[in-house]
N, CA, C and O atoms as a GROMACS GRO file, in nm:
protein
  520
    1MET      N    1   0.628  -0.977  -2.233
    1MET     CA    2   0.683  -0.857  -2.174
    1MET      C    3   0.832  -0.850  -2.206
    1MET      O    4   0.901  -0.953  -2.214
    2THR      N    5   0.879  -0.732  -2.223
    2THR     CA    6   1.021  -0.714  -2.254
    2THR      C    7   1.102  -0.715  -2.125
    2THR      O    8   1.047  -0.707  -2.015
    3LYS      N    9   1.234  -0.724  -2.140
    3LYS     CA   10   1.321  -0.724  -2.023
    3LYS      C   11   1.311  -0.593  -1.946
    3LYS      O   12   1.318  -0.591  -1.823
    4LYS      N   13   1.294  -0.485  -2.020
    4LYS     CA   14   1.285  -0.354  -1.957
    4LYS      C   15   1.158  -0.344  -1.871
    4LYS      O   16   1.162  -0.293  -1.759
    5SER      N   17   1.045  -0.392  -1.924
    5SER     CA   18   0.921  -0.384  -1.847
    5SER      C   19   0.926  -0.479  -1.728
    5SER      O   20   0.873  -0.447  -1.622
    6LEU      N   21   0.988  -0.596  -1.744
    6LEU     CA   22   1.004  -0.686  -1.630
    6LEU      C   23   1.090  -0.622  -1.522
    6LEU      O   24   1.067  -0.640  -1.403
    7LYS      N   25   1.191  -0.548  -1.566
    7LYS     CA   26   1.277  -0.479  -1.471
    7LYS      C   27   1.196  -0.375  -1.393
    7LYS      O   28   1.214  -0.360  -1.272
    8HIS      N   29   1.108  -0.302  -1.462
    8HIS     CA   30   1.025  -0.202  -1.395
    8HIS      C   31   0.931  -0.268  -1.294
    8HIS      O   32   0.914  -0.217  -1.184
    9VAL      N   33   0.872  -0.380  -1.332
    9VAL     CA   34   0.782  -0.450  -1.241
    9VAL      C   35   0.860  -0.500  -1.120
    9VAL      O   36   0.812  -0.490  -1.007
   10ALA      N   37   0.980  -0.555  -1.143
   10ALA     CA   38   1.062  -0.605  -1.033
   10ALA      C   39   1.100  -0.492  -0.938
   10ALA      O   40   1.094  -0.508  -0.816
   11VAL      N   41   1.140  -0.379  -0.992
   11VAL     CA   42   1.175  -0.264  -0.908
   11VAL      C   43   1.054  -0.219  -0.826
   11VAL      O   44   1.066  -0.185  -0.708
   12GLY      N   45   0.937  -0.218  -0.888
   12GLY     CA   46   0.815  -0.180  -0.817
   12GLY      C   47   0.783  -0.275  -0.705
   12GLY      O   48   0.746  -0.233  -0.595
   13LEU      N   49   0.797  -0.404  -0.730
   13LEU     CA   50   0.770  -0.503  -0.627
   13LEU      C   51   0.870  -0.493  -0.512
   13LEU      O   52   0.831  -0.500  -0.395
   14VAL      N   53   0.996  -0.477  -0.544
   14VAL     CA   54   1.099  -0.464  -0.440
   14VAL      C   55   1.074  -0.338  -0.357
   14VAL      O   56   1.088  -0.341  -0.235
   15THR      N   57   1.038  -0.230  -0.423
   15THR     CA   58   1.009  -0.106  -0.351
   15THR      C   59   0.888  -0.125  -0.259
   15THR      O   60   0.890  -0.080  -0.144
   16GLY      N   61   0.785  -0.190  -0.309
   16GLY     CA   62   0.666  -0.215  -0.227
   16GLY      C   63   0.697  -0.300  -0.105
   16GLY      O   64   0.651  -0.270   0.005
   17VAL      N   65   0.775  -0.405  -0.124
   17VAL     CA   66   0.812  -0.491  -0.012
   17VAL      C   67   0.899  -0.413   0.088
   17VAL      O   68   0.883  -0.426   0.209
   18ALA      N   69   0.991  -0.332   0.037
   18ALA     CA   70   1.077  -0.254   0.125
   18ALA      C   71   0.994  -0.156   0.208
   18ALA      O   72   1.021  -0.137   0.327
   19LEU      N   73   0.895  -0.094   0.146
   19LEU     CA   74   0.810   0.000   0.220
   19LEU      C   75   0.728  -0.074   0.326
   19LEU      O   76   0.709  -0.023   0.437
   20MET      N   77   0.680  -0.192   0.293
   20MET     CA   78   0.606  -0.270   0.391
   20MET      C   79   0.695  -0.309   0.508
   20MET      O   80   0.654  -0.301   0.624
   21MET      N   81   0.818  -0.352   0.479
   21MET     CA   82   0.911  -0.391   0.585
   21MET      C   83   0.946  -0.271   0.672
   21MET      O   84   0.959  -0.284   0.794
   22ALA      N   85   0.961  -0.155   0.611
   22ALA     CA   86   0.992  -0.035   0.688
   22ALA      C   87   0.876   0.003   0.779
   22ALA      O   88   0.898   0.056   0.888
   23SER      N   89   0.753  -0.025   0.736
   23SER     CA   90   0.639   0.009   0.820
   23SER      C   91   0.627  -0.086   0.938
   23SER      O   92   0.566  -0.051   1.039
   24PHE      N   93   0.684  -0.207   0.928
   24PHE     CA   94   0.679  -0.302   1.039
   24PHE      C   95   0.793  -0.282   1.138
   24PHE      O   96   0.785  -0.332   1.250
   25ALA      N   97   0.899  -0.212   1.100
   25ALA     CA   98   1.015  -0.194   1.186
   25ALA      C   99   0.978  -0.132   1.321
   25ALA      O  100   1.027  -0.181   1.424
   26PRO      N  101   0.895  -0.027   1.327
   26PRO     CA  102   0.861   0.029   1.459
   26PRO      C  103   0.785  -0.071   1.546
   26PRO      O  104   0.799  -0.069   1.668
   27MET      N  105   0.704  -0.158   1.484
   27MET     CA  106   0.629  -0.256   1.562
   27MET      C  107   0.723  -0.358   1.624
   27MET      O  108   0.706  -0.398   1.739
   28VAL      N  109   0.822  -0.401   1.548
   28VAL     CA  110   0.916  -0.501   1.598
   28VAL      C  111   0.997  -0.443   1.713
   28VAL      O  112   1.020  -0.511   1.812
   29GLN      N  113   1.039  -0.319   1.702
   29GLN     CA  114   1.117  -0.256   1.806
   29GLN      C  115   1.033  -0.230   1.931
   29GLN      O  116   1.086  -0.232   2.042
   30ALA      N  117   0.905  -0.205   1.913
   30ALA     CA  118   0.820  -0.169   2.026
   30ALA      C  119   0.778  -0.291   2.108
   30ALA      O  120   0.740  -0.275   2.224
   31GLN      N  121   0.784  -0.410   2.052
   31GLN     CA  122   0.742  -0.527   2.125
   31GLN      C  123   0.841  -0.559   2.235
   31GLN      O  124   0.962  -0.544   2.219
   32GLY      N  125   0.789  -0.603   2.346
   32GLY     CA  126   0.875  -0.641   2.457
   32GLY      C  127   0.898  -0.529   2.557
   32GLY      O  128   0.950  -0.555   2.666
   33PHE      N  129   0.862  -0.410   2.526
   33PHE     CA  130   0.878  -0.299   2.620
   33PHE      C  131   0.741  -0.270   2.680
   33PHE      O  132   0.647  -0.237   2.608
   34GLY      N  133   0.730  -0.283   2.808
   34GLY     CA  134   0.603  -0.256   2.873
   34GLY      C  135   0.614  -0.134   2.962
   34GLY      O  136   0.702  -0.127   3.048
   35SER      N  137   0.528  -0.040   2.942
   35SER     CA  138   0.525   0.077   3.028
   35SER      C  139   0.381   0.120   3.044
   35SER      O  140   0.292   0.069   2.976
   36THR      N  141   0.358   0.213   3.133
   36THR     CA  142   0.221   0.260   3.155
   36THR      C  143   0.169   0.336   3.035
   36THR      O  144   0.048   0.350   3.018
   37ALA      N  145   0.260   0.386   2.950
   37ALA     CA  146   0.216   0.458   2.830
   37ALA      C  147   0.160   0.363   2.725
   37ALA      O  148   0.096   0.407   2.630
   38ASP      N  149   0.183   0.230   2.743
   38ASP     CA  150   0.132   0.132   2.648
   38ASP      C  151  -0.004   0.077   2.687
   38ASP      O  152  -0.055  -0.014   2.620
   39SER      N  153  -0.062   0.128   2.791
   39SER     CA  154  -0.192   0.077   2.833
   39SER      C  155  -0.299   0.117   2.731
   39SER      O  156  -0.286   0.220   2.666
   40PRO      N  157  -0.405   0.037   2.717
   40PRO     CA  158  -0.510   0.070   2.620
   40PRO      C  159  -0.573   0.207   2.643
   40PRO      O  160  -0.611   0.275   2.547
   41THR      N  161  -0.585   0.247   2.768
   41THR     CA  162  -0.644   0.379   2.797
   41THR      C  163  -0.554   0.490   2.745
   41THR      O  164  -0.602   0.586   2.685
   42ALA      N  165  -0.424   0.479   2.769
   42ALA     CA  166  -0.330   0.582   2.722
   42ALA      C  167  -0.325   0.585   2.570
   42ALA      O  168  -0.321   0.692   2.510
   43ILE      N  169  -0.326   0.468   2.507
   43ILE     CA  170  -0.324   0.463   2.361
   43ILE      C  171  -0.452   0.522   2.304
   43ILE      O  172  -0.448   0.597   2.206
   44SER      N  173  -0.566   0.487   2.363
   44SER     CA  174  -0.694   0.539   2.316
   44SER      C  175  -0.700   0.691   2.327
   44SER      O  176  -0.751   0.758   2.238
   45THR      N  177  -0.649   0.743   2.436
   45THR     CA  178  -0.648   0.888   2.456
   45THR      C  179  -0.557   0.958   2.355
   45THR      O  180  -0.592   1.062   2.300
   46ALA      N  181  -0.440   0.900   2.332
   46ALA     CA  182  -0.342   0.963   2.244
   46ALA      C  183  -0.379   0.952   2.097
   46ALA      O  184  -0.338   1.037   2.018
   47THR      N  185  -0.454   0.851   2.058
   47THR     CA  186  -0.481   0.827   1.916
   47THR      C  187  -0.623   0.858   1.875
   47THR      O  188  -0.661   0.829   1.761
   48GLY      N  189  -0.701   0.914   1.961
   48GLY     CA  190  -0.836   0.953   1.923
   48GLY      C  191  -0.931   0.835   1.912
   48GLY      O  192  -1.017   0.834   1.824
   49GLY      N  193  -0.918   0.737   1.999
   49GLY     CA  194  -1.014   0.628   2.002
   49GLY      C  195  -0.959   0.492   1.967
   49GLY      O  196  -1.026   0.391   1.989
   50GLN      N  197  -0.838   0.484   1.912
   50GLN     CA  198  -0.779   0.353   1.882
   50GLN      C  199  -0.740   0.288   2.013
   50GLN      O  200  -0.678   0.351   2.098
   51THR      N  201  -0.777   0.161   2.030
   51THR     CA  202  -0.755   0.096   2.160
   51THR      C  203  -0.629   0.011   2.165
   51THR      O  204  -0.590  -0.034   2.273
   52SER      N  205  -0.564  -0.013   2.053
   52SER     CA  206  -0.441  -0.092   2.056
   52SER      C  207  -0.346  -0.042   1.948
   52SER      O  208  -0.385   0.027   1.853
   53PHE      N  209  -0.221  -0.081   1.965
   53PHE     CA  210  -0.121  -0.043   1.866
   53PHE      C  211  -0.151  -0.109   1.732
   53PHE      O  212  -0.130  -0.049   1.627
   54ARG      N  213  -0.201  -0.232   1.736
   54ARG     CA  214  -0.234  -0.302   1.612
   54ARG      C  215  -0.341  -0.228   1.533
   54ARG      O  216  -0.329  -0.210   1.412
   55SER      N  217  -0.445  -0.186   1.600
   55SER     CA  218  -0.552  -0.115   1.528
   55SER      C  219  -0.503   0.020   1.477
   55SER      O  220  -0.544   0.064   1.369
   56LEU      N  221  -0.416   0.086   1.552
   56LEU     CA  222  -0.360   0.213   1.506
   56LEU      C  223  -0.272   0.189   1.383
   56LEU      O  224  -0.282   0.262   1.284
   57ALA      N  225  -0.185   0.088   1.389
   57ALA     CA  226  -0.099   0.057   1.275
   57ALA      C  227  -0.182   0.018   1.153
   57ALA      O  228  -0.152   0.060   1.042
   58LEU      N  229  -0.287  -0.060   1.174
   58LEU     CA  230  -0.373  -0.100   1.063
   58LEU      C  231  -0.443   0.022   1.003
   58LEU      O  232  -0.458   0.030   0.881
   59THR      N  233  -0.486   0.114   1.086
   59THR     CA  234  -0.550   0.236   1.036
   59THR      C  235  -0.453   0.319   0.952
   59THR      O  236  -0.489   0.369   0.846
   60ILE      N  237  -0.330   0.332   1.000
   60ILE     CA  238  -0.229   0.410   0.927
   60ILE      C  239  -0.195   0.344   0.794
   60ILE      O  240  -0.190   0.410   0.691
   61VAL      N  241  -0.170   0.214   0.797
   61VAL     CA  242  -0.137   0.141   0.674
   61VAL      C  243  -0.252   0.147   0.575
   61VAL      O  244  -0.230   0.168   0.455
   62ASN      N  245  -0.375   0.129   0.623
   62ASN     CA  246  -0.491   0.136   0.533
   62ASN      C  247  -0.505   0.275   0.471
   62ASN      O  248  -0.545   0.287   0.355
   63PHE      N  249  -0.473   0.379   0.547
   63PHE     CA  250  -0.479   0.514   0.492
   63PHE      C  251  -0.381   0.529   0.376
   63PHE      O  252  -0.418   0.580   0.270
   64PHE      N  253  -0.257   0.483   0.396
   64PHE     CA  254  -0.157   0.496   0.291
   64PHE      C  255  -0.190   0.408   0.171
   64PHE      O  256  -0.169   0.450   0.057
   65LEU      N  257  -0.241   0.289   0.194
   65LEU     CA  258  -0.278   0.202   0.082
   65LEU      C  259  -0.396   0.260   0.005
   65LEU      O  260  -0.401   0.248  -0.117
   66THR      N  261  -0.489   0.323   0.074
   66THR     CA  262  -0.600   0.389   0.006
   66THR      C  263  -0.549   0.504  -0.078
   66THR      O  264  -0.594   0.523  -0.191
   67PHE      N  265  -0.456   0.582  -0.025
   67PHE     CA  266  -0.397   0.693  -0.099
   67PHE      C  267  -0.325   0.643  -0.224
   67PHE      O  268  -0.340   0.700  -0.332
   68LEU      N  269  -0.247   0.535  -0.210
   68LEU     CA  270  -0.177   0.477  -0.325
   68LEU      C  271  -0.276   0.421  -0.427
   68LEU      O  272  -0.253   0.432  -0.548
   69GLY      N  273  -0.384   0.362  -0.379
   69GLY     CA  274  -0.488   0.313  -0.470
   69GLY      C  275  -0.552   0.426  -0.549
   69GLY      O  276  -0.581   0.411  -0.668
   70LEU      N  277  -0.574   0.538  -0.483
   70LEU     CA  278  -0.630   0.655  -0.551
   70LEU      C  279  -0.534   0.704  -0.659
   70LEU      O  280  -0.578   0.740  -0.769
   71ILE      N  281  -0.405   0.707  -0.629
   71ILE     CA  282  -0.307   0.749  -0.729
   71ILE      C  283  -0.308   0.652  -0.847
   71ILE      O  284  -0.298   0.696  -0.962
   72ALA      N  285  -0.319   0.522  -0.820
   72ALA     CA  286  -0.321   0.423  -0.928
   72ALA      C  287  -0.444   0.442  -1.017
   72ALA      O  288  -0.435   0.430  -1.139
   73VAL      N  289  -0.558   0.471  -0.957
   73VAL     CA  290  -0.680   0.494  -1.036
   73VAL      C  291  -0.664   0.619  -1.121
   73VAL      O  292  -0.706   0.622  -1.237
   74VAL      N  293  -0.605   0.723  -1.065
   74VAL     CA  294  -0.580   0.845  -1.142
   74VAL      C  295  -0.487   0.816  -1.260
   74VAL      O  296  -0.505   0.870  -1.369
   75MET      N  297  -0.387   0.731  -1.237
   75MET     CA  298  -0.296   0.695  -1.347
   75MET      C  299  -0.368   0.616  -1.455
   75MET      O  300  -0.337   0.632  -1.573
   76ILE      N  301  -0.462   0.531  -1.418
   76ILE     CA  302  -0.541   0.459  -1.519
   76ILE      C  303  -0.624   0.557  -1.601
   76ILE      O  304  -0.634   0.544  -1.723
   77ILE      N  305  -0.684   0.653  -1.534
   77ILE     CA  306  -0.762   0.755  -1.605
   77ILE      C  307  -0.671   0.836  -1.698
   77ILE      O  308  -0.708   0.864  -1.812
   78TYR      N  309  -0.553   0.872  -1.650
   78TYR     CA  310  -0.458   0.946  -1.732
   78TYR      C  311  -0.414   0.863  -1.853
   78TYR      O  312  -0.408   0.915  -1.964
   79GLY      N  313  -0.385   0.736  -1.832
   79GLY     CA  314  -0.348   0.648  -1.942
   79GLY      C  315  -0.461   0.634  -2.043
   79GLY      O  316  -0.437   0.632  -2.163
   80GLY      N  317  -0.583   0.624  -1.994
   80GLY     CA  318  -0.699   0.617  -2.083
   80GLY      C  319  -0.715   0.744  -2.164
   80GLY      O  320  -0.748   0.741  -2.282
   81PHE      N  321  -0.691   0.857  -2.099
   81PHE     CA  322  -0.698   0.985  -2.170
   81PHE      C  323  -0.593   0.992  -2.280
   81PHE      O  324  -0.622   1.035  -2.391
   82LEU      N  325  -0.471   0.950  -2.248
   82LEU     CA  326  -0.365   0.949  -2.349
   82LEU      C  327  -0.400   0.855  -2.464
   82LEU      O  328  -0.373   0.886  -2.580
   83TYR      N  329  -0.460   0.742  -2.433
   83TYR     CA  330  -0.497   0.644  -2.536
   83TYR      C  331  -0.604   0.701  -2.629
   83TYR      O  332  -0.597   0.685  -2.751
   84VAL      N  333  -0.702   0.767  -2.569
   84VAL     CA  334  -0.812   0.823  -2.650
   84VAL      C  335  -0.764   0.939  -2.736
   84VAL      O  336  -0.810   0.956  -2.849
   85THR      N  337  -0.672   1.017  -2.685
   85THR     CA  338  -0.625   1.135  -2.758
   85THR      C  339  -0.501   1.108  -2.843
   85THR      O  340  -0.442   1.201  -2.897
   86ALA      N  341  -0.460   0.982  -2.857
   86ALA     CA  342  -0.340   0.949  -2.934
   86ALA      C  343  -0.356   0.975  -3.083
   86ALA      O  344  -0.258   1.002  -3.151
   87ALA      N  345  -0.477   0.968  -3.134
   87ALA     CA  346  -0.507   0.995  -3.275
   87ALA      C  347  -0.422   0.909  -3.369
   87ALA      O  348  -0.374   0.956  -3.472
   88GLY      N  349  -0.404   0.782  -3.332
   88GLY     CA  350  -0.332   0.691  -3.420
   88GLY      C  351  -0.181   0.694  -3.406
   88GLY      O  352  -0.113   0.615  -3.471
   89ASN      N  353  -0.128   0.782  -3.326
   89ASN     CA  354   0.017   0.790  -3.305
   89ASN      C  355   0.061   0.671  -3.220
   89ASN      O  356   0.023   0.661  -3.104
   90GLN      N  357   0.140   0.580  -3.278
   90GLN     CA  358   0.178   0.456  -3.212
   90GLN      C  359   0.260   0.481  -3.085
   90GLN      O  360   0.247   0.406  -2.988
   91GLU      N  361   0.344   0.583  -3.084
   91GLU     CA  362   0.423   0.613  -2.964
   91GLU      C  363   0.334   0.649  -2.847
   91GLU      O  364   0.355   0.603  -2.734
   92HIS      N  365   0.233   0.731  -2.873
   92HIS     CA  366   0.141   0.771  -2.766
   92HIS      C  367   0.056   0.654  -2.720
   92HIS      O  368   0.026   0.640  -2.601
   93ILE      N  369   0.017   0.569  -2.814
   93ILE     CA  370  -0.064   0.452  -2.779
   93ILE      C  371   0.018   0.358  -2.690
   93ILE      O  372  -0.034   0.309  -2.590
   94GLU      N  373   0.143   0.334  -2.725
   94GLU     CA  374   0.228   0.246  -2.645
   94GLU      C  375   0.253   0.306  -2.506
   94GLU      O  376   0.253   0.233  -2.407
   95LYS      N  377   0.274   0.436  -2.500
   95LYS     CA  378   0.295   0.504  -2.372
   95LYS      C  379   0.171   0.488  -2.284
   95LYS      O  380   0.182   0.459  -2.165
   96ALA      N  381   0.053   0.507  -2.343
   96ALA     CA  382  -0.072   0.494  -2.268
   96ALA      C  383  -0.091   0.351  -2.219
   96ALA      O  384  -0.132   0.329  -2.105
   97LYS      N  385  -0.062   0.254  -2.304
   97LYS     CA  386  -0.075   0.114  -2.264
   97LYS      C  387   0.018   0.080  -2.148
   97LYS      O  388  -0.022   0.010  -2.055
   98LYS      N  389   0.141   0.130  -2.153
   98LYS     CA  390   0.236   0.105  -2.045
   98LYS      C  391   0.188   0.166  -1.914
   98LYS      O  392   0.198   0.104  -1.808
   99ILE      N  393   0.136   0.288  -1.922
   99ILE     CA  394   0.086   0.354  -1.801
   99ILE      C  395  -0.028   0.273  -1.741
   99ILE      O  396  -0.032   0.253  -1.620
  100ILE      N  397  -0.119   0.227  -1.824
  100ILE     CA  398  -0.234   0.149  -1.775
  100ILE      C  399  -0.187   0.017  -1.715
  100ILE      O  400  -0.233  -0.023  -1.608
  101ILE      N  401  -0.094  -0.051  -1.783
  101ILE     CA  402  -0.045  -0.179  -1.732
  101ILE      C  403   0.025  -0.161  -1.598
  101ILE      O  404   0.001  -0.237  -1.505
  102TYR      N  405   0.111  -0.062  -1.588
  102TYR     CA  406   0.183  -0.039  -1.463
  102TYR      C  407   0.087   0.002  -1.350
  102TYR      O  408   0.107  -0.036  -1.235
  103ALA      N  409  -0.016   0.078  -1.383
  103ALA     CA  410  -0.114   0.116  -1.281
  103ALA      C  411  -0.192  -0.006  -1.233
  103ALA      O  412  -0.220  -0.018  -1.114
  104VAL      N  413  -0.227  -0.096  -1.324
  104VAL     CA  414  -0.298  -0.218  -1.285
  104VAL      C  415  -0.209  -0.306  -1.198
  104VAL      O  416  -0.254  -0.362  -1.098
  105VAL      N  417  -0.082  -0.318  -1.236
  105VAL     CA  418   0.014  -0.394  -1.152
  105VAL      C  419   0.025  -0.328  -1.015
  105VAL      O  420   0.032  -0.398  -0.914
  106GLY      N  421   0.027  -0.197  -1.012
  106GLY     CA  422   0.031  -0.125  -0.884
  106GLY      C  423  -0.089  -0.155  -0.798
  106GLY      O  424  -0.076  -0.172  -0.676
  107ILE      N  425  -0.207  -0.160  -0.858
  107ILE     CA  426  -0.328  -0.192  -0.783
  107ILE      C  427  -0.320  -0.333  -0.727
  107ILE      O  428  -0.360  -0.358  -0.613
  108LEU      N  429  -0.268  -0.427  -0.807
  108LEU     CA  430  -0.253  -0.564  -0.758
  108LEU      C  431  -0.156  -0.571  -0.641
  108LEU      O  432  -0.179  -0.644  -0.544
  109VAL      N  433  -0.046  -0.495  -0.649
  109VAL     CA  434   0.050  -0.492  -0.538
  109VAL      C  435  -0.014  -0.429  -0.414
  109VAL      O  436   0.009  -0.476  -0.302
  110ILE      N  437  -0.093  -0.326  -0.432
  110ILE     CA  438  -0.161  -0.261  -0.320
  110ILE      C  439  -0.259  -0.357  -0.254
  110ILE      O  440  -0.265  -0.365  -0.131
  111LEU      N  441  -0.335  -0.431  -0.334
  111LEU     CA  442  -0.429  -0.528  -0.278
  111LEU      C  443  -0.356  -0.638  -0.203
  111LEU      O  444  -0.399  -0.681  -0.096
  112ALA      N  445  -0.244  -0.685  -0.260
  112ALA     CA  446  -0.166  -0.788  -0.191
  112ALA      C  447  -0.108  -0.733  -0.060
  112ALA      O  448  -0.106  -0.803   0.041
  113SER      N  449  -0.063  -0.609  -0.062
  113SER     CA  450  -0.010  -0.546   0.059
  113SER      C  451  -0.118  -0.536   0.166
  113SER      O  452  -0.092  -0.562   0.283
  114TYR      N  453  -0.237  -0.497   0.125
  114TYR     CA  454  -0.349  -0.488   0.220
  114TYR      C  455  -0.377  -0.624   0.282
  114TYR      O  456  -0.396  -0.634   0.403
  115ALA      N  457  -0.379  -0.729   0.200
  115ALA     CA  458  -0.406  -0.863   0.251
  115ALA      C  459  -0.298  -0.908   0.348
  115ALA      O  460  -0.328  -0.965   0.453
  116ILE      N  461  -0.173  -0.883   0.314
  116ILE     CA  462  -0.062  -0.924   0.401
  116ILE      C  463  -0.065  -0.848   0.533
  116ILE      O  464  -0.051  -0.908   0.640
  117VAL      N  465  -0.082  -0.718   0.526
  117VAL     CA  466  -0.084  -0.636   0.648
  117VAL      C  467  -0.202  -0.674   0.736
  117VAL      O  468  -0.187  -0.685   0.858
  118SER      N  469  -0.318  -0.692   0.678
  118SER     CA  470  -0.436  -0.730   0.756
  118SER      C  471  -0.418  -0.866   0.821
  118SER      O  472  -0.458  -0.887   0.936
  119THR      N  473  -0.357  -0.957   0.749
  119THR     CA  474  -0.334  -1.091   0.804
  119THR      C  475  -0.233  -1.086   0.919
  119THR      O  476  -0.256  -1.146   1.024
  120ILE      N  477  -0.124  -1.016   0.899
  120ILE     CA  478  -0.019  -1.011   1.002
  120ILE      C  479  -0.068  -0.937   1.126
  120ILE      O  480  -0.047  -0.984   1.238
  121LEU      N  481  -0.130  -0.823   1.108
  121LEU     CA  482  -0.173  -0.745   1.224
  121LEU      C  483  -0.296  -0.805   1.291
  121LEU      O  484  -0.316  -0.786   1.411
  122GLY      N  485  -0.378  -0.876   1.217
  122GLY     CA  486  -0.496  -0.936   1.275
  122GLY      C  487  -0.472  -1.073   1.335
  122GLY      O  488  -0.554  -1.122   1.412
  123ALA      N  489  -0.359  -1.137   1.301
  123ALA     CA  490  -0.333  -1.275   1.343
  123ALA      C  491  -0.302  -1.287   1.491
  123ALA      O  492  -0.356  -1.376   1.558
  124GLY      N  493  -0.219  -1.201   1.544
  124GLY     CA  494  -0.173  -1.216   1.681
  124GLY      C  495  -0.273  -1.178   1.786
  124GLY      O  496  -0.277  -1.238   1.893
  125GLY      N  497  -0.354  -1.079   1.759
  125GLY     CA  498  -0.442  -1.028   1.864
  125GLY      C  499  -0.579  -1.087   1.866
  125GLY      O  500  -0.652  -1.068   1.964
  126GLY      N  501  -0.618  -1.158   1.762
  126GLY     CA  502  -0.753  -1.210   1.756
  126GLY      C  503  -0.857  -1.100   1.748
  126GLY      O  504  -0.976  -1.125   1.764
  127GLY      N  505  -0.812  -0.978   1.723
  127GLY     CA  506  -0.901  -0.864   1.717
  127GLY      C  507  -0.962  -0.850   1.580
  127GLY      O  508  -0.944  -0.934   1.492
  128THR      N  509  -1.031  -0.743   1.564
  128THR     CA  510  -1.097  -0.718   1.436
  128THR      C  511  -1.003  -0.647   1.343
  128THR      O  512  -0.916  -0.570   1.385
  129THR      N  513  -1.020  -0.672   1.216
  129THR     CA  514  -0.948  -0.599   1.112
  129THR      C  515  -1.051  -0.528   1.028
  129THR      O  516  -1.164  -0.575   1.014
  130SER      N  517  -1.011  -0.414   0.972
  130SER     CA  518  -1.108  -0.340   0.893
  130SER      C  519  -1.083  -0.351   0.748
  130SER      O  520  -1.157  -0.294   0.668
   0.00000   0.00000   0.00000
């Protein structure tokens, strides 16, 4: 890999980690505050059936990771289309290969993010993870 492509991968990883950290910030701030609005009944009523903050956070994170995974799959299809329609043009072939490689790296980051989030949110409560 060239220095430029390593730089792109590094920027992608840093961005992914930053987004994950930003998604945990509300959870960290919310811990330690107890009120009647934090009861399982109030949370279940407000969130349409979710019984805890952990399950709600896991549902939200899984939704966004699924959306990002869908975008990555679309990018792989787009890269494949560019590769097939390149007609021997080396610039188009290289562009298609880069798109496919970056989309695959994105899928790997998404899977790692899912594993980390599921582990962290599922560890403390002993509850179920989806």
